[in-house]
NUDO-695980 format. One record per atom (N, C-alpha, C, O): y, x, z; residue in one letter. Coordinates in steps of 0.2 Angstrom, whole numbers, padded with zeros to 4 digits, always signed. Each point is the difference from the previous one (the first is absolute). Layout:
<kolros>
YXZA ...
</kolros>
This chain:
<kolros>
+0022+0002-0015M +0003-0007+0001M -0005-0005-0003M -0002-0004+0004M +0001+0005-0009A -0006-0006-0004A -0007+0001+0005A -0003-0005+0002A +0001+0011+0000A -0006-0001+0003A +0001-0002+0007A -0004-0004+0003A +0009+0006+0000A +0002-0003+0007A +0001-0006+0001A -0002-0003+0005A +0005-0001-0011T +0002-0007+0000T -0008-0004+0000T -0001-0004+0004T -0003+0007-0009V -0007-0004+0000V -0005+0002+0005V -0003-0004+0002V +0003+0010+0001Q -0003+0002+0006Q +0001-0004+0005Q -0005-0002+0003Q +0012+0000-0001E +0002-0003+0006E -0002-0008+0000E +0000-0004+0005E -0003+0002-0010G -0004-0006-0001G +0007-0006-0002G -0001-0006+0000G +0006+0007-0001Q +0007-0005-0001Q -0002-0003-0007Q +0000+0004-0005Q +0000-0010+0005G -0001-0004-0006G -0007+0000-0004G -0001-0003-0005G -0003+0007+0010R -0007-0001-0003R -0004-0006+0001R -0004-0002-0004R +0005-0001+0009S -0005-0006+0002S -0001-0004-0006S -0006-0001-0002S +0011-0001-0002G -0001-0004-0005G -0004+0002-0007G +0000-0004-0004G -0002+0012+0005V -0002+0001-0006V -0007+0000+0003V -0005-0003-0003V +0003+0007+0010Y -0007+0000+0002Y -0003-0007+0002Y -0006+0001+0000Y +0008-0007+0000C -0004-0005+0001C -0001-0003-0005C -0003-0006+0001C +0003+0008-0007S -0002-0003-0007S -0006+0004-0001S -0004-0003-0004S +0002+0009+0006Y -0005+0003+0000Y -0008-0002+0004Y -0006+0001-0001Y +0008-0005+0007E -0005-0001+0004E -0006-0002-0002E -0006+0002+0002E +0006-0007-0007S -0006-0004-0003S -0002+0003-0007S -0003-0004-0003S +0005+0009+0000E -0001+0002-0006E -0007+0003-0001E -0003+0004+0004E +0000-0005-0009R -0007+0002-0002R +0001+0003-0007R +0005-0001-0003R -0010+0004+0002G +0000+0006-0006G +0002+0007+0001G -0001+0003+0006G +0002+0000-0011Y +0002+0007+0001Y +0007+0001+0004Y +0005-0002-0002Y -0005+0006+0007P +0005+0000+0004P +0006+0003-0003P -0001+0004-0004P +0008-0007+0006P +0005+0002-0004P +0003+0005+0003P -0001+0002+0005P +0006+0002-0009Y +0004+0005+0004Y +0003-0001+0006Y +0002-0006+0001Y -0002+0011+0005D +0002-0002+0005D +0007-0003-0001D +0004+0003-0004D -0002-0008+0008P +0007-0003+0000P +0005+0005+0001P +0005+0000-0003P -0007+0005+0008R +0006+0005+0003R +0001+0004-0007R +0006+0002-0002R -0011+0000+0000L +0001+0005-0007L +0005-0003-0004L +0005+0003-0002L -0007-0010-0001M +0005-0003-0005M +0006-0001+0004M +0005+0001-0004M -0004-0003+0010L +0006-0001+0003L +0006+0006-0001L +0006-0001-0001L -0010+0007+0003K +0003+0006+0000K +0002+0003-0007K +0005+0003-0001K -0009-0005-0003L +0001+0001-0007L +0006-0004-0003L +0004+0004-0004L -0004-0010+0005L +0005-0004-0002L +0007+0001+0003L +0005+0001-0004L -0004+0001+0011V +0006+0001+0003V +0003+0007-0002V +0006+0001+0000V -0010+0003-0001Y +0002+0007-0002Y +0002-0001-0007Y +0005+0003-0002Y -0008-0007-0002G +0002+0000-0007G +0006-0003+0000G +0005+0002-0004G -0004-0008+0007Y +0006-0004-0001Y +0006+0005+0003Y +0005+0001-0003Y -0006+0002+0008A +0006+0005+0004A +0001+0006-0006A +0005+0003+0000A -0009-0001-0004N +0001+0004-0004N +0001-0002-0008N +0000+0005-0004N +0002-0011+0003G +0002-0003-0006G -0007-0001-0005G +0001-0001-0006G -0006+0000+0009I -0007+0000-0004I -0002-0006+0001I -0003-0001+0006I +0004-0005-0011C -0001-0007+0001C -0007-0002-0004C -0004-0004+0002C +0004+0007-0008S -0006-0001-0004S -0007+0001+0003S -0001+0006+0003S -0005-0011-0004S -0006+0001+0002S -0002+0005-0004S -0004+0004+0002S +0005-0003-0008R -0002+0006-0003R +0003+0007+0001R -0003+0006-0001R +0008-0006+0003K +0004+0006+0002K -0002+0003+0007K -0001+0006+0001K -0001-0012+0003L -0003+0002+0007L -0007+0004-0001L -0002+0005+0004L -0001-0008-0009E -0009+0002-0001E +0002+0007-0003E -0004+0005+0003E +0008-0003-0008R +0002+0006-0001R +0001+0006+0005R -0004+0005+0000R +0009-0008+0004A +0003+0004+0006A -0006+0002+0005A +0001+0005+0004A -0006-0009-0004T -0006+0002+0005T -0004+0006-0002T -0004+0003+0003T +0005-0002-0010H -0003+0007-0002H +0005+0004-0001H -0003+0006-0001H +0010-0006+0000R +0004+0005+0000R +0004+0002+0005R +0001+0006+0001R +0002-0011+0003D +0005+0001+0006D -0005+0003+0007D -0005-0003+0002D +0007+0008+0000V -0004+0002+0006V +0002-0004+0005V -0005-0001+0004V +0010-0002-0003A +0002-0004+0007A -0004-0006-0001A -0002-0003+0006A +0001+0000-0012I -0004-0006+0000I -0006+0001+0001I -0003-0003+0004I +0000+0009-0007R -0008+0002+0001R -0001+0001+0007R -0005-0002+0003R +0010+0005+0001M -0003+0000+0007M +0001-0008+0003M -0004-0003+0004M +0009+0000-0006L +0001-0007+0004L -0008-0004-0002L -0002-0004+0004L +0000+0005-0010C -0006-0004-0003C -0006+0004+0002C -0006-0002-0003C +0006+0007+0007A -0006+0003+0003A -0004+0003-0007A -0007-0001+0000A +0009+0003-0005G -0003+0001-0007G -0004-0006-0003G -0004+0001-0005G +0006-0007+0007Q -0003-0006-0005Q +0005-0001-0005Q +0006+0002+0001Q -0008-0006-0007H +0004-0001-0005H +0000-0007-0002H -0003-0002-0005H +0005-0003+0009P +0000-0006-0003P +0002-0001-0006P +0005+0003-0002P -0008-0008-0003D +0003-0001-0007D +0006-0004+0001D +0002-0003+0005D +0001+0001-0011Y +0006-0004+0000Y -0002-0007+0001Y +0004-0003+0004Y -0010+0001-0006R -0001-0007+0001R -0001-0001+0007R +0002-0005+0003R -0005+0009+0000S -0001-0001+0008S +0006+0000+0004S +0001-0003+0005S +0004+0007-0008I +0007+0000+0003I +0004-0006+0000I +0002-0003+0005I -0003+0001-0012A +0003-0007-0002A -0001-0006+0003A +0003-0004+0003A -0011+0005-0002R -0003-0006+0004R +0003+0000+0006R +0003-0006+0002R -0004+0011+0002F +0002+0001+0007F +0007-0002+0001F +0001-0004+0005F +0003+0006-0009R +0007-0002+0000R +0001-0008-0002R +0004-0003+0004R -0007+0001-0007A +0000-0008-0002A -0003-0004+0006A +0002-0006+0001A -0007+0008+0002R -0004-0003+0005R +0005+0000+0006R -0001-0005+0004R +0004+0010-0002H +0004+0001+0006H +0007+0000+0000H +0004+0003+0005H -0001-0006-0011L +0007+0000-0002L +0004-0002+0007L +0004+0004+0003L -0005-0009+0000E +0004-0003+0006E -0001+0006+0006E +0005+0003+0002E -0011-0001+0000A +0000+0005+0005A +0003+0007-0003A +0003+0003+0005A -0003-0001-0011L +0004+0006-0001L +0007-0001+0001L +0003+0004+0002L -0001-0010-0004S +0007-0002+0001S +0003+0002+0006S +0005+0003+0002S -0010-0006+0003E +0002+0000+0007E +0000+0007+0003E +0003+0002+0005E -0008+0003-0008L +0000+0007+0002L +0005+0003-0002L +0002+0005+0004L +0000-0006-0011F +0008+0004-0002F +0004-0001+0003F +0004+0005+0002F -0002-0012+0001V +0005-0001+0004V +0000+0003+0008V +0005+0002+0003V -0011-0002-0001E -0001+0004+0006E +0001+0008-0001E +0004+0002+0004E -0006+0001-0010A +0002+0007+0000A +0008+0000-0001A +0003+0005+0003A -0001-0009-0007L +0008+0000-0001L +0003+0000+0007L +0004+0004+0002L -0005-0009+0002R +0002-0002+0007R -0001+0008+0005R +0004+0001+0004R -0009+0002-0005L -0002+0006+0004L +0005+0005-0003L +0002+0004+0004L +0000-0003-0011C +0004+0005-0002C +0007-0001+0002C +0004+0004+0001C -0002-0012-0001A +0007-0001+0003A +0000+0002+0007A +0006+0003+0002A -0011-0004+0002K +0000+0001+0008K +0001+0007+0001K +0004+0002+0004K -0008+0002-0008A +0001+0008+0001A +0006+0003-0004A +0001+0006+0000A +0004-0009-0003G +0005+0001-0002G +0000+0004-0007G +0005+0003-0003G -0011-0005-0001L +0000+0003-0006L +0002-0003-0006L +0000+0003-0005L +0003-0010+0006V +0003-0003-0005V +0005-0006+0002V -0001-0003+0005V +0006+0003-0009S +0006-0004+0003S -0002-0009-0002S -0004-0002-0004S +0008-0001+0008L -0002-0007-0002L +0002-0002-0008L -0003-0005-0003L +0007+0008-0001G +0000+0000-0007G -0006+0001-0004G -0002-0003-0004G -0001+0009+0006Q -0004+0004-0003Q -0006-0004+0002Q -0004-0001-0005Q +0002-0001+0011L -0005-0006+0002L -0001-0005-0004L -0005-0002-0001L +0010-0002+0000A +0001-0005-0004A -0001+0001-0007A -0003-0005-0003A +0004+0010+0000R -0001+0003-0008R -0008+0001+0001R -0004-0004-0004R +0002+0008+0008S -0007+0002+0001S -0005-0007+0001S -0006+0000-0002S +0008-0005+0005L -0003-0005+0002L -0002-0004-0007L -0005-0001-0003L +0011+0000+0001S +0000-0005-0007S -0003+0004-0007S -0002-0003-0005S +0001+0010+0007S -0003+0003-0006S -0007+0000+0001S -0003+0000-0005S +0000+0000+0012S -0006+0001+0001S -0002-0007-0001S -0005-0001-0005S +0007-0004+0008V -0003-0007-0002V +0000-0002-0007V -0005-0003-0003V +0010+0006-0001R +0000-0001-0008R -0005+0003-0002R -0004-0003-0004R +0002+0009+0005R -0005+0004-0003R -0008-0002+0002R -0004+0001-0004R +0004-0005+0011L -0006-0002+0002L -0001-0007-0004L -0006-0002-0001L +0010-0001-0001S +0001-0007-0003S -0001+0000-0007S -0003-0005-0003S +0004+0011-0001F +0000+0000-0006F -0007-0002-0003F -0005+0002+0002F +0006-0006-0008G -0006-0003-0002G -0004-0004+0003G -0006-0002-0002G +0009-0001+0007F -0004-0006+0004F +0005-0006-0001F +0001-0003+0005F +0001+0001-0011S +0004-0005-0001S -0002-0007+0002S +0003-0005+0000S -0011+0005+0000E -0004-0006+0001E +0000-0003+0008E -0003-0005+0001E +0006+0009+0003L +0002-0001+0007L +0005-0006+0000L +0005+0000-0003L -0007-0003+0007P +0005-0007+0002P +0008+0004+0002P +0000+0005+0003P +0005-0009-0004P +0006+0003+0001P +0001+0000+0007P +0004+0004+0002P -0008-0006+0003S +0002+0000+0006S -0003+0007+0003S +0002+0003+0006S -0007-0001-0009S -0003+0007+0003S +0002+0005-0004S -0003+0006+0001S +0009-0006-0005R +0003+0006-0004R +0006+0001+0005R +0004-0004+0002R -0003+0011-0001A +0005+0003+0004A +0007-0001-0003A +0005-0002+0003A -0005+0004-0010C +0006+0000-0003C +0001-0006-0005C +0005+0000-0004C 
</kolros>
């Protein structure tokens, strides 16, 4: 599900547009980072350090990352840089799950608030209007 959501291009435009004029060493492919974060959140792995460890230990994540191992700083910076686009992606993923009958409305609301809370953790300097919770 994580790979399918990212592969179909849903919610990625906000992420890709910021890489058009980048210079210097090329970053990890945004699709790789999106897959890593979506899969991690779906499986309760929210910490950047735990996600980094999982790229070495978890076979499913190794497959999603194509054998690459982003360090925790890269994961955390990607998450911070694309917080709004990631929120939209998670909302879209939850809508797809609801449409497919995988979750009920109550589960969807709990999952949505939990995902947004996890995404915004540690970003208290954001203005109140940009915070979801």
